[in-house]
C-alpha positions as CSV (number, residue, x, y, z in Angstrom):
1,M,6.8,40.0,17.8
2,Q,10.4,40.0,16.4
3,R,10.1,36.2,15.8
4,H,6.9,36.8,13.9
5,K,8.6,39.3,11.7
6,I,11.4,36.9,10.9
7,I,9.0,34.2,10.1
8,L,6.9,36.5,7.9
9,S,10.0,37.7,6.1
10,W,11.1,34.2,5.5
11,L,7.6,33.2,4.4
12,T,7.4,36.1,1.9
13,V,10.8,35.3,0.4
14,F,9.9,31.7,0.2
15,M,6.5,32.4,-1.5
16,V,8.0,34.9,-4.0
17,T,11.0,32.6,-4.8
18,F,8.9,29.5,-5.1
19,S,6.2,31.1,-7.2
20,L,8.6,32.9,-9.6
21,G,10.7,29.7,-9.9
22,W,7.5,27.7,-10.6
23,F,6.2,30.1,-13.2
24,V,9.5,30.8,-14.9
25,N,9.9,27.0,-15.5
26,S,6.4,26.5,-16.8
27,S,4.4,27.7,-19.8
28,L,3.1,30.6,-17.7
29,A,6.5,32.2,-18.1
30,N,5.5,34.5,-20.9
31,D,4.6,38.2,-21.4
32,N,1.0,37.8,-20.2
33,E,0.8,40.7,-17.8
34,S,-2.5,39.6,-16.3
35,T,-0.9,36.4,-15.1
36,Y,1.8,38.2,-13.3
37,L,-0.6,40.6,-11.8
38,K,-2.7,37.7,-10.4
39,I,0.5,36.2,-9.0
40,D,1.5,39.4,-7.3
41,K,-2.0,40.0,-6.0
42,G,-2.3,36.5,-4.6
43,L,1.1,36.7,-2.8
44,F,0.1,40.1,-1.4
45,Y,-3.2,38.7,0.0
46,L,-1.5,35.7,1.4
47,K,1.2,37.8,3.2
48,E,-1.3,40.3,4.5
49,V,-3.7,37.7,5.8
50,F,-0.9,35.7,7.4
51,E,0.5,38.9,9.1
52,T,-2.9,40.2,10.2
53,V,-4.0,36.9,11.7
54,S,-0.6,36.4,13.5
55,R,-0.7,39.8,15.1
56,N,-4.3,40.1,16.0
57,Y,-5.9,36.7,16.6
58,V,-7.3,36.2,20.1
59,E,-5.0,33.3,21.0
60,E,-1.2,32.9,20.6
61,L,-0.4,31.3,17.3
62,D,2.5,29.2,16.1
63,P,3.7,30.8,12.8
64,E,5.2,27.5,11.7
65,V,1.9,25.7,12.2
66,L,0.0,28.5,10.5
67,S,2.2,28.5,7.4
68,K,2.0,24.7,7.1
69,S,-1.8,25.0,7.4
70,A,-1.8,27.6,4.6
71,I,0.2,25.3,2.4
72,E,-2.0,22.3,3.1
73,G,-5.1,24.4,2.5
74,M,-3.8,25.4,-0.9
75,L,-2.8,21.9,-2.0
76,K,-6.2,20.5,-1.0
77,E,-7.6,22.2,-4.1
78,F,-5.6,19.7,-6.2
79,D,-5.4,16.0,-6.4
80,P,-4.6,14.0,-3.3
81,Y,-1.1,13.1,-4.5
82,T,0.2,16.7,-4.6
83,V,1.6,17.1,-1.1
84,F,4.1,19.1,0.9
85,F,6.3,17.0,3.3
86,E,9.3,17.3,5.5
87,D,11.8,14.4,5.4
88,P,14.6,14.9,8.0
89,G,17.5,12.6,7.0
90,S,15.8,12.0,3.6
91,H,14.7,8.6,4.8
92,Q,11.4,8.8,3.0
93,M,13.1,9.9,-0.3
94,R,15.5,7.0,-0.1
95,M,12.8,4.5,0.4
96,I,10.7,6.0,-2.4
97,T,13.5,6.0,-5.0
98,R,16.0,3.4,-3.9
99,G,14.1,1.1,-1.6
100,K,16.6,1.5,1.2
101,Y,17.2,3.5,4.4
102,G,19.2,3.6,7.6
103,G,17.5,1.6,10.3
104,V,17.3,-1.6,12.3
105,G,15.0,-3.7,10.1
106,M,11.7,-4.4,11.6
107,E,8.1,-4.1,10.4
108,I,5.9,-2.6,13.1
109,G,2.2,-2.0,13.5
110,F,-0.4,-1.2,16.2
111,Q,-1.8,-4.2,18.1
112,N,-4.1,-3.4,21.0
113,Q,-2.9,0.3,20.8
114,Q,0.7,-0.8,21.3
115,V,3.5,-0.6,18.9
116,T,4.2,-4.2,18.0
117,V,6.8,-5.9,15.9
118,I,5.0,-7.6,13.0
119,A,8.2,-9.2,11.7
120,P,12.0,-8.6,11.9
121,M,13.5,-8.5,8.4
122,E,15.9,-11.2,7.5
123,G,19.6,-10.5,8.0
124,T,19.0,-7.2,9.8
125,P,20.2,-5.9,13.2
126,A,16.8,-6.5,14.7
127,Q,16.8,-10.2,13.6
128,R,20.3,-10.8,14.7
129,A,19.5,-9.3,18.2
130,G,16.7,-11.7,18.6
131,V,13.7,-9.4,18.1
132,R,10.6,-11.5,17.5
133,A,7.2,-11.0,16.0
134,G,4.9,-10.0,18.8
135,D,7.5,-8.0,20.8
136,I,6.0,-4.7,22.1
137,I,8.2,-1.7,21.9
138,V,7.9,0.5,25.0
139,E,10.9,2.7,24.9
140,I,13.4,4.1,22.3
141,D,16.6,5.7,23.6
142,G,15.1,5.9,27.1
143,T,11.9,7.7,26.1
144,P,8.5,6.0,26.4
145,I,6.7,5.9,23.1
146,H,3.1,5.2,24.2
147,D,2.0,8.7,22.9
148,L,3.8,8.4,19.6
149,S,2.2,7.7,16.2
150,L,3.5,4.8,14.1
151,E,5.3,7.1,11.8
152,E,6.9,9.0,14.7
153,T,8.1,5.6,16.1
154,S,9.5,4.6,12.7
155,Q,11.4,7.9,12.4
156,R,13.0,7.3,15.8
157,L,14.1,3.8,14.8
158,R,15.6,5.1,11.5
159,G,18.8,7.3,11.4
160,K,22.3,7.6,10.1
161,I,24.0,4.3,9.2
162,G,26.4,3.3,12.0
163,T,24.6,5.1,14.8
164,S,23.1,3.1,17.7
165,V,19.6,3.1,19.1
166,A,18.5,1.6,22.4
167,I,15.1,-0.1,22.5
168,E,13.1,-1.7,25.4
169,I,10.6,-4.4,24.5
170,E,8.0,-6.4,26.4
171,R,7.7,-10.0,25.3
172,P,4.8,-12.4,25.9
173,G,5.9,-15.0,28.4
174,L,8.6,-12.9,30.0
175,D,8.1,-11.1,33.4
176,S,10.5,-8.2,32.7
177,P,11.3,-6.0,29.7
178,V,14.2,-6.8,27.4
179,K,16.7,-4.0,26.6
180,L,18.6,-4.1,23.4
181,E,21.1,-1.8,21.7
182,L,21.1,-2.0,17.9
183,V,23.4,-0.4,15.4
184,R,21.6,1.0,12.4
185,E,22.6,-0.4,9.0
186,E,21.4,0.1,5.4
187,I,18.1,-1.7,5.2
188,V,17.1,-2.7,1.7
189,I,13.5,-3.3,1.0
190,K,13.0,-6.1,-1.5
191,D,10.8,-5.3,-4.4
192,V,10.5,-9.0,-5.3
193,S,9.0,-10.4,-2.1
194,Y,8.6,-14.0,-3.4
195,A,9.7,-16.1,-6.3
196,D,9.4,-19.9,-6.7
197,F,7.9,-22.7,-8.8
198,I,4.4,-23.4,-7.6
199,E,4.1,-26.4,-9.9
200,P,6.5,-28.0,-12.4
201,G,7.4,-25.4,-15.0
202,T,5.2,-22.6,-13.6
203,A,7.1,-19.8,-12.0
204,Y,5.3,-17.4,-9.6
205,I,6.8,-14.0,-8.8
206,R,5.3,-11.5,-6.5
207,L,6.5,-7.9,-7.0
208,A,5.7,-5.7,-4.0
209,A,7.0,-2.3,-5.1
210,F,8.8,-0.4,-7.9
211,S,12.0,1.1,-6.5
212,D,15.0,1.6,-8.8
213,K,16.0,-2.0,-8.0
214,A,12.7,-3.6,-9.2
215,G,13.8,-4.4,-12.7
216,Q,17.2,-5.9,-11.6
217,E,15.5,-7.9,-8.8
218,L,13.0,-9.3,-11.2
219,K,15.8,-10.3,-13.7
220,E,17.7,-12.0,-10.9
221,A,14.6,-13.9,-9.7
222,V,14.0,-15.1,-13.2
223,Q,17.6,-16.2,-13.7
224,Q,17.7,-18.0,-10.4
225,L,14.5,-19.9,-11.2
226,Q,15.8,-20.7,-14.7
227,A,18.9,-22.2,-13.1
228,R,16.7,-24.7,-11.3
229,E,14.5,-25.7,-14.2
230,R,13.1,-24.3,-17.5
231,I,10.4,-21.7,-17.0
232,Q,7.4,-22.8,-19.2
233,R,4.8,-20.5,-17.7
234,V,5.0,-17.5,-15.5
235,I,2.6,-15.6,-13.1
236,L,3.6,-12.1,-12.2
237,D,1.6,-11.0,-9.1
238,L,1.1,-7.2,-8.9
239,R,-1.8,-7.4,-6.4
240,G,-1.5,-4.9,-3.6
241,N,1.5,-3.2,-5.3
242,P,1.0,0.6,-4.9
243,G,3.5,1.5,-7.6
244,G,6.7,3.6,-7.5
245,L,9.1,4.7,-10.2
246,L,8.1,5.0,-13.8
247,T,11.5,3.9,-15.0
248,A,11.2,0.8,-12.8
249,A,7.9,0.0,-14.5
250,V,9.6,0.2,-17.9
251,E,12.4,-2.1,-16.8
252,V,10.0,-4.7,-15.3
253,A,7.9,-4.7,-18.6
254,N,11.2,-5.1,-20.5
255,V,11.6,-8.6,-18.9
256,F,8.7,-9.7,-21.1
257,L,8.7,-7.2,-24.1
258,P,11.1,-6.8,-27.0
259,P,13.5,-3.8,-27.2
260,G,12.1,-0.6,-28.8
261,Q,8.6,-1.2,-27.6
262,L,6.6,1.7,-26.3
263,V,5.5,1.0,-22.7
264,V,4.0,4.3,-21.5
265,S,3.8,8.0,-22.4
266,T,3.2,11.0,-20.2
267,R,1.4,14.2,-21.1
268,G,0.7,17.3,-19.0
269,S,-0.4,20.9,-19.6
270,H,3.1,22.2,-18.7
271,E,5.1,19.3,-20.2
272,S,5.6,18.0,-23.7
273,E,4.8,14.4,-24.4
274,N,7.4,11.9,-23.2
275,K,7.6,8.4,-24.4
276,F,9.3,5.5,-22.6
277,F,10.5,2.5,-24.6
278,T,12.1,-0.9,-23.7
279,K,15.8,-1.0,-24.4
280,E,17.1,-4.6,-23.8
281,A,16.4,-8.1,-25.1
282,P,13.8,-9.7,-22.8
283,L,14.5,-12.7,-20.6
284,L,11.1,-14.1,-21.2
285,P,10.0,-13.0,-24.6
286,T,7.5,-15.7,-25.5
287,V,6.7,-17.7,-22.3
288,P,2.9,-17.7,-21.6
289,L,2.3,-15.0,-19.0
290,V,-0.4,-14.1,-16.5
291,V,-0.4,-10.9,-14.6
292,L,-2.4,-10.8,-11.4
293,V,-4.0,-7.5,-10.5
294,N,-6.6,-6.1,-8.0
295,E,-8.1,-2.9,-6.8
296,S,-4.9,-2.2,-4.8
297,S,-2.6,-2.4,-7.9
298,A,-1.8,1.2,-8.7
299,S,0.5,3.5,-10.7
300,A,3.6,1.7,-11.9
301,S,1.7,-1.6,-11.5
302,E,-0.9,-0.3,-13.9
303,I,1.7,0.8,-16.4
304,V,3.1,-2.8,-16.5
305,A,-0.3,-4.4,-16.6
306,G,-1.6,-2.0,-19.2
307,A,1.4,-2.5,-21.5
308,I,1.2,-6.3,-21.2
309,Q,-2.5,-6.1,-22.1
310,D,-2.3,-3.6,-24.9
311,L,0.6,-5.4,-26.6
312,D,-1.2,-8.8,-26.1
313,R,1.9,-10.2,-24.3
314,G,0.0,-11.8,-21.5
315,V,-3.4,-12.3,-19.9
316,L,-4.5,-10.2,-17.0
317,V,-6.4,-12.0,-14.2
318,G,-8.1,-10.6,-11.1
319,S,-10.1,-7.4,-10.6
320,E,-10.1,-3.8,-11.8
321,T,-7.0,-1.8,-10.8
322,F,-7.0,1.3,-8.7
323,G,-6.7,3.9,-11.4
324,K,-3.8,6.1,-10.4
325,G,-2.2,7.4,-13.5
326,L,-0.8,10.7,-12.3
327,V,2.9,11.5,-12.7
328,Q,4.5,13.2,-9.7
329,K,7.8,15.1,-9.5
330,V,9.5,16.0,-6.2
331,Y,10.8,19.5,-5.9
332,P,13.0,20.6,-3.0
333,V,11.5,23.6,-1.1
334,D,14.3,23.9,1.5
335,R,17.3,21.6,1.3
336,V,18.5,22.6,4.8
337,S,15.4,21.4,6.6
338,Q,14.8,18.8,3.8
339,A,11.3,20.0,2.9
340,Y,9.8,18.9,-0.4
341,L,6.8,19.5,-2.6
342,K,5.5,16.5,-4.6
343,I,3.5,17.8,-7.5
344,T,1.4,16.1,-10.1
345,T,2.7,17.2,-13.5
346,A,1.2,14.8,-16.1
347,K,-0.9,11.7,-16.7
348,Y,0.2,8.2,-17.8
349,Y,-1.0,6.7,-21.1
350,V,-0.5,3.1,-22.0
351,P,0.4,2.0,-25.5
352,S,-3.2,1.9,-26.8
353,G,-3.5,5.5,-25.9
354,R,-5.9,5.1,-22.9
355,S,-5.3,6.9,-19.6
356,I,-4.9,4.9,-16.4
357,Q,-6.3,7.8,-14.3
358,K,-9.8,7.6,-13.0
359,E,-11.3,11.0,-13.4
360,D,-13.0,11.0,-9.9
361,Y,-9.7,11.0,-8.1
362,K,-10.5,14.3,-6.3
363,K,-13.4,12.5,-4.6
364,N,-11.4,9.5,-3.6
365,T,-8.4,10.2,-1.5
366,R,-8.1,6.8,0.1
367,V,-5.0,4.7,-0.7
368,F,-7.1,1.7,-1.2
369,T,-10.8,1.6,-2.1
370,N,-13.6,-0.9,-2.8
371,L,-14.6,-0.7,-6.4
372,A,-17.7,-2.1,-8.0
373,D,-17.5,-5.7,-9.2
374,S,-18.9,-4.8,-12.6
375,V,-18.6,-1.6,-14.6
376,E,-20.9,-0.3,-17.5
377,Y,-18.5,1.0,-20.1
378,N,-19.0,3.9,-22.5
379,Q,-18.1,2.8,-26.0
380,S,-16.5,6.2,-26.6
381,T,-13.7,5.1,-24.3
382,D,-12.9,1.9,-26.3
383,Y,-9.4,1.4,-27.4
384,F,-7.7,-1.5,-29.3
385,T,-4.8,-3.8,-28.5
386,H,-2.1,-4.8,-30.9
387,N,-4.2,-7.8,-32.0
388,G,-7.4,-5.7,-32.3
389,R,-9.0,-6.6,-29.0
390,V,-11.2,-4.0,-27.4
391,V,-10.0,-2.6,-24.1
392,H,-11.6,0.2,-22.1
393,G,-10.4,3.6,-21.1
394,G,-11.9,5.8,-18.4
395,G,-9.3,4.8,-15.8
396,G,-7.9,1.7,-14.2
397,I,-7.0,-1.5,-16.0
398,H,-9.8,-4.1,-16.4
399,P,-8.5,-7.7,-16.4
400,D,-9.1,-10.1,-19.3
401,V,-10.4,-12.7,-16.9
402,E,-12.2,-11.2,-13.9
403,V,-12.1,-13.2,-10.7
404,T,-13.4,-11.2,-7.7
405,E,-11.5,-11.6,-4.5
406,E,-13.6,-13.0,-1.7
407,D,-14.5,-10.2,0.6
408,L,-13.8,-10.9,4.2
409,S,-16.9,-11.0,6.3
410,V,-17.4,-8.4,9.1
411,Y,-16.5,-11.2,11.5
412,L,-13.2,-12.1,9.8
413,R,-12.3,-8.4,9.2
414,N,-12.6,-7.9,13.0
415,L,-10.4,-10.9,13.7
416,T,-7.7,-9.8,11.4
417,G,-8.1,-6.0,11.9
418,R,-7.7,-6.3,15.7
419,G,-4.7,-8.5,15.4
420,L,-6.3,-11.4,17.3
421,L,-4.9,-14.1,14.9
422,F,-1.5,-12.5,15.2
423,Q,-1.6,-12.3,19.0
424,F,-2.9,-15.8,19.4
425,A,-0.1,-17.2,17.2
426,V,2.5,-15.3,19.2
427,E,1.1,-16.5,22.5
428,Y,0.6,-20.1,21.4
429,L,4.2,-20.4,20.2
430,S,5.5,-18.9,23.4
431,K,3.7,-21.6,25.3
432,H,4.8,-24.4,23.0
433,P,8.5,-23.7,22.3
434,A,9.1,-27.1,20.7
435,L,7.0,-25.9,17.7
436,K,9.6,-23.2,17.0
437,Q,11.8,-25.9,15.4
438,A,9.1,-26.6,12.8
439,S,8.7,-24.7,9.5
440,A,4.9,-24.9,9.6
441,V,2.1,-25.9,11.9
442,S,-0.9,-27.9,10.8
443,I,-3.9,-26.2,12.5
444,S,-5.7,-29.1,14.3
445,D,-9.2,-28.9,15.6
446,Q,-7.7,-28.6,19.1
447,I,-5.8,-25.5,18.1
448,L,-9.0,-24.1,16.6
449,D,-10.9,-24.8,19.8
450,D,-8.0,-23.1,21.7
451,F,-8.4,-20.1,19.5
452,S,-12.1,-20.0,20.1
453,A,-11.5,-20.1,23.9
454,Y,-8.9,-17.3,23.4
455,L,-11.5,-15.1,21.8
456,G,-13.7,-15.7,24.8
457,Q,-10.9,-14.7,27.1
458,Q,-10.3,-11.5,25.1
459,Q,-14.1,-10.8,25.3
460,F,-14.1,-10.5,21.5
461,D,-17.3,-8.9,20.1
462,F,-18.2,-7.2,16.9
463,E,-21.1,-5.3,15.5
464,I,-22.9,-6.3,12.3
465,E,-24.6,-3.8,10.1
466,G,-27.7,-2.3,11.7
467,E,-26.9,-3.5,15.2
468,A,-25.7,-0.1,16.4
469,Q,-28.9,1.6,15.1
470,L,-31.0,-1.0,16.9
471,K,-29.2,-0.3,20.2
472,Q,-29.5,3.4,19.7
473,F,-33.3,3.0,19.0
474,L,-33.7,0.8,22.1
475,D,-31.9,3.5,24.2
476,I,-34.3,6.2,22.8
477,A,-37.3,4.0,23.3
478,R,-36.4,3.5,27.0
479,K,-35.7,7.2,27.6
480,Q,-38.8,8.3,25.8
481,Q,-40.8,5.5,27.5
482,Y,-42.2,4.0,24.3
483,N,-44.7,1.2,24.5
484,A,-43.1,-1.8,26.3
485,D,-44.0,-4.1,23.4
486,I,-41.8,-2.0,21.1
487,Q,-38.9,-2.2,23.5
488,D,-39.4,-5.9,24.0
489,L,-39.4,-6.5,20.2
490,V,-36.1,-4.6,19.7
491,D,-34.6,-6.4,22.7
492,V,-35.6,-9.8,21.3
493,T,-34.1,-8.8,17.9
494,L,-30.8,-7.9,19.6
495,Q,-30.8,-11.2,21.4
496,K,-31.3,-13.1,18.1
497,L,-28.4,-11.1,16.6
498,A,-26.2,-12.1,19.5
499,A,-27.0,-15.7,18.9
500,L,-26.3,-15.3,15.2
501,K,-22.9,-13.7,16.0
502,A,-22.1,-16.5,18.4
503,G,-22.4,-19.1,15.6
504,K,-20.0,-17.2,13.3
505,F,-16.9,-19.0,14.5
506,N,-18.2,-22.4,13.4
507,A,-19.6,-20.9,10.1
508,Y,-16.1,-19.6,9.2
509,R,-14.1,-22.4,10.9
510,E,-12.2,-23.6,7.8
511,R,-11.4,-20.1,6.7
512,I,-10.1,-19.3,10.2
513,R,-8.0,-22.5,10.0
514,H,-6.4,-21.2,6.7
515,L,-5.8,-17.8,8.2
516,L,-4.1,-19.3,11.3
517,E,-1.9,-21.5,9.2
518,A,-0.6,-18.5,7.4
519,E,-0.1,-16.6,10.7
520,F,1.8,-19.5,12.2
521,A,3.9,-20.0,9.1
522,E,5.1,-16.4,9.1
523,K,6.0,-16.5,12.8
524,L,8.0,-19.7,12.2
525,D,9.6,-19.1,8.8
526,G,9.1,-15.5,7.7
527,P,6.9,-13.6,5.3
528,S,7.7,-16.0,2.4
529,A,6.2,-18.9,4.4
530,R,3.0,-16.9,4.8
531,I,2.7,-16.3,1.1
532,R,3.3,-20.1,0.4
533,S,0.6,-20.9,2.9
534,M,-1.9,-18.5,1.3
535,L,-1.4,-19.6,-2.3
536,S,-3.2,-22.9,-2.1
537,H,-6.4,-21.0,-1.0
538,D,-6.0,-18.2,-3.6
539,E,-8.9,-18.3,-6.1
540,Q,-7.4,-15.7,-8.4
541,L,-4.1,-17.7,-8.5
542,Q,-6.0,-21.0,-9.2
543,Q,-7.8,-19.4,-12.1
544,S,-4.4,-18.1,-13.4
545,L,-3.2,-21.7,-13.5
546,V,-6.3,-22.8,-15.4
547,V,-5.6,-20.2,-18.0
548,L,-1.9,-21.1,-18.4
549,Q,-2.6,-24.8,-18.5
550,N,-5.1,-24.4,-21.4
551,I,-3.0,-23.0,-24.2
552,T,-6.1,-22.9,-26.5
553,Q,-8.0,-20.7,-24.1
554,Y,-4.9,-18.5,-23.5
555,Q,-4.5,-17.9,-27.2
556,E,-8.3,-17.2,-27.7
557,I,-8.2,-14.6,-24.9
558,L,-5.3,-12.8,-26.6
559,A,-6.8,-13.2,-30.1
560,I,-3.6,-14.9,-31.3
561,R,-4.0,-16.2,-34.8
562,K,-2.9,-19.8,-35.1
């Protein structure tokens, strides 16, 4: 009971302090008596309910869990990006803002319900210790991790720079586990994940994130490419980039836009309008530019894409962006336990005045979503670019040249989602060590046949749409003793579906070949090799090259007067 009183006292102080701090620093800090009465009444109700439930509920309750549930329940009323989180060691904050943290440098994921190394990062403790893609982590500091989530495992691998962490891994082809002791270092996550010439004079740069290093990394990538040959055309790939810092978006845009140019403004009910301008002379002020976007390009990605489009600096190619145009600020709740509240405080507006934010965000809390291939626009949401082109508001950025990404079939989604391509590549290379000296592997028909056999050994199966319902109906028909003809008809249909599924491998044989080439390339030569392998089969990229190579079409799209 004493512990409950302490928790309740702390909670009350926290609620009063937080609420007063919030309202004093907002437009609600005025002499409106009814507002303060509502605040006082709300805090009283919250305290009384918390105390009554804690003392009288039929089962023992954890006050800490209860208080967090109350906070989460309150925040669910808002947008999905307003969240409370605890960040021991401030690892998450450092990754969000500076793109760095203390750790060992490995990308991990779940494969077959096991925490598996997807790839060790170049030049990190994990890579130097010989950690390989496909290694399965079984212990960290002597503690089995089979019951831990991916985030919990990541937290155990991260820590203060200079401290050590012991890991035990299982490796395909080895009979006994491998024990390693790694010393944590500062791990820097690269914002520019790839930069190279994909044909003479055409630079391709993929930007994966927007930490505070994004602008500088992009400049350095451009300068390094310019040192090799003159950049005549450039493709900036923002596909799959979830965003990051607003200031980083302005710096990235500044590589292509002149100084003093408005990139984005923010407006909120408790904030005055803030405008953000470019400051420096651009590295690439006039080079023809294509920006690649898709439905997973969000936030800072949309700021850059929207500014480039509104100012007619380049052509956008791809599919409609995600539509996350909300500004978040992080407020410390408890600096000792490193608890924070990330609150949406404003919306982004690109230079034409349109909002990036889709208004149905409360209904869509997924990080990535499938959007319609075509959208019917309301003319009342029309805006105009610098050259007078019509662009559409209502959320998200619509490309100038729409090229829909090929959706993976159910079959291919199952192959990739279950990690079967990854696992086969790891196993194949462990059995053919001579291949590890190569930088790439050409996927022969024999390797494809080996993969097909591997799928059989793994008893790979998948359900197509409607199959589960048919099986359920057949089960009901048997239990309810329906007419035998009905049961036979459903059974025959299921057999035909099975035959249809069996032919899927050959139907997608060439696509599987390309996916395996990318998987092998990454295992042999790192993430950049995977990107290189995928580019030649990238329809959106190929269309970008068509646009850049036809200067007349490029100028017509941007309404440039000759």
